[in-house]
C-alpha positions as CSV (number, residue, x, y, z in Angstrom):
1,M,41.0,12.8,-9.0
2,Q,38.9,9.9,-7.4
3,P,40.6,7.6,-5.3
4,P,40.9,4.3,-6.8
5,K,37.8,1.9,-5.7
6,K,38.6,-0.6,-3.1
7,T,38.8,-4.1,-4.3
8,Y,38.1,-7.2,-2.3
9,T,39.2,-10.9,-2.6
10,L,36.5,-13.7,-2.5
11,Q,37.6,-14.5,1.1
12,E,37.6,-10.8,2.2
13,A,34.2,-10.1,0.5
14,T,32.8,-13.5,2.2
15,K,33.8,-12.4,5.7
16,K,32.5,-8.9,5.1
17,L,29.2,-10.1,4.1
18,E,29.0,-12.7,7.0
19,H,29.3,-9.8,9.3
20,Y,26.8,-7.9,7.4
21,C,24.4,-10.7,7.7
22,V,25.2,-11.5,11.5
23,Y,24.4,-7.8,12.3
24,Q,20.9,-8.0,11.1
25,E,18.5,-10.4,9.0
26,R,19.3,-9.5,5.5
27,S,16.9,-10.2,2.2
28,H,18.7,-11.7,-0.8
29,Q,18.2,-8.5,-2.6
30,E,20.0,-6.4,0.0
31,V,23.0,-8.8,0.0
32,R,23.4,-8.7,-3.8
33,Q,23.3,-5.0,-4.0
34,K,25.8,-4.9,-1.2
35,L,28.1,-7.1,-3.4
36,M,27.4,-5.1,-6.4
37,D,28.5,-1.9,-4.4
38,M,31.6,-3.7,-3.5
39,Y,32.3,-4.1,-7.5
40,M,32.3,-7.9,-7.1
41,I,31.9,-9.9,-10.5
42,P,28.8,-11.6,-11.0
43,E,30.5,-15.2,-10.6
44,A,31.9,-14.2,-7.2
45,I,28.4,-12.7,-6.1
46,D,26.8,-16.1,-6.8
47,V,29.6,-17.8,-4.9
48,I,29.4,-15.7,-1.8
49,I,25.5,-15.9,-1.8
50,I,25.5,-19.7,-1.9
51,H,28.1,-19.7,0.7
52,L,25.9,-17.4,3.0
53,L,22.9,-19.6,2.5
54,E,24.7,-22.9,3.1
55,H,26.2,-21.6,6.3
56,N,22.7,-20.1,7.2
57,F,24.0,-16.4,7.5
58,L,21.0,-15.8,4.7
59,N,17.6,-17.2,5.1
60,E,14.7,-15.7,3.2
61,E,12.0,-17.1,5.7
62,R,13.9,-15.9,8.5
63,F,14.3,-12.4,7.1
64,A,10.6,-12.2,6.2
65,K,9.4,-13.3,9.8
66,A,11.9,-10.9,11.5
67,F,10.8,-8.0,9.0
68,V,7.1,-8.6,9.6
69,S,7.6,-9.0,13.3
70,G,9.7,-5.6,13.5
71,K,7.4,-3.5,11.3
72,F,4.2,-4.6,13.0
73,N,5.1,-4.4,16.5
74,I,7.3,-1.0,16.0
75,K,5.7,0.9,13.1
76,K,2.1,-0.9,13.4
77,W,2.0,-1.5,9.6
78,G,-1.0,-3.6,8.7
79,K,-1.0,-6.7,6.5
80,S,-1.4,-5.0,3.1
81,R,1.7,-2.7,3.7
82,L,3.7,-5.3,5.1
83,T,3.1,-7.7,2.0
84,Y,3.7,-4.7,-0.4
85,E,7.1,-4.1,1.1
86,L,8.2,-7.7,1.2
87,K,7.2,-8.0,-2.6
88,K,9.3,-4.9,-3.3
89,K,12.2,-6.8,-1.6
90,D,11.6,-10.0,-3.8
91,I,10.5,-12.3,-1.1
92,S,8.6,-15.4,-2.4
93,K,4.7,-15.6,-1.9
94,V,5.2,-18.7,0.3
95,N,7.5,-16.7,2.7
96,I,5.3,-13.8,2.7
97,K,2.5,-15.9,3.6
98,A,4.3,-17.6,6.4
99,A,5.5,-14.4,7.9
100,I,2.0,-12.6,7.7
101,D,0.4,-16.0,9.1
102,G,2.7,-15.5,12.2
103,I,0.4,-12.7,13.3
104,S,-2.5,-14.0,15.3
105,D,-5.8,-12.5,14.3
106,E,-6.8,-11.6,17.6
107,H,-3.4,-9.7,18.3
108,Y,-3.9,-8.0,14.8
109,I,-7.4,-6.9,15.9
110,D,-6.3,-5.5,19.3
111,V,-3.2,-3.7,18.0
112,F,-5.7,-2.1,15.4
113,N,-8.3,-1.1,17.9
114,S,-5.8,0.3,20.2
115,L,-4.4,2.6,17.5
116,A,-7.4,3.5,16.1
117,N,-8.8,4.8,19.8
118,K,-5.6,6.7,20.2
119,K,-5.6,8.3,16.5
120,V,-9.3,9.2,16.7
121,D,-8.3,11.4,19.8
122,L,-5.4,13.0,18.0
123,I,-7.3,14.1,15.1
124,K,-8.3,17.9,15.7
125,E,-11.0,18.4,13.3
126,S,-14.6,19.6,13.9
127,D,-16.0,18.5,10.7
128,K,-16.8,14.8,10.9
129,W,-16.5,14.0,7.3
130,K,-13.0,15.5,7.2
131,K,-12.0,13.8,10.3
132,K,-13.3,10.4,9.1
133,K,-11.1,11.2,5.7
134,K,-7.9,11.8,7.9
135,F,-8.6,8.7,9.9
136,V,-9.1,6.5,6.9
137,D,-6.2,7.9,5.0
138,Y,-3.8,7.4,8.0
139,F,-4.7,3.6,8.4
140,I,-4.9,3.0,4.6
141,R,-1.2,4.6,4.3
142,L,-0.2,2.1,7.3
143,G,-1.7,-0.8,5.2
144,W,-4.7,-1.8,7.2
145,E,-7.4,-3.3,5.2
146,S,-10.0,-0.9,4.2
147,Y,-13.0,-2.8,5.6
148,L,-11.5,-2.6,9.0
149,V,-10.6,1.0,8.7
150,H,-14.0,2.1,7.5
151,D,-16.0,0.1,9.8
152,K,-14.0,1.6,12.7
153,A,-14.0,5.0,11.4
154,N,-18.0,4.7,11.2
155,E,-18.1,3.2,14.8
156,L,-15.7,5.8,16.3
157,I,-16.6,9.2,14.5
158,K,-20.4,10.0,14.5
């Protein structure tokens, strides 16, 4: 037999979600899902989300910027992948653009060039076409723009 599911008062759920949002930036979608997992009714979910927004625990623009900064600096994702992942989290186009624009063009290209130079040395393949394919596939998967990737592959793999 299953134990009875835990129920929360509005105040308990609000406090729990405040801590959830303070721990790290969250998207509206994550917060809504967390509340649904806590078996909160839709009216309570709306009240809590409004409270979190009014008290600045929840901020979509701040979330988008933190997400982009983290995934770009740590996982080295390109702009296409960053945009795609933010869209999956229902982030507005305005906030996605603002977050992506936070990466300077020269820094973006520097990171790409540095990553490309390291990757080309790591690919152990004697056939130049197979090596190019592995190189291109890797960077496309990370979300780097295809024109950058193909130009760099042609430059580095001869």
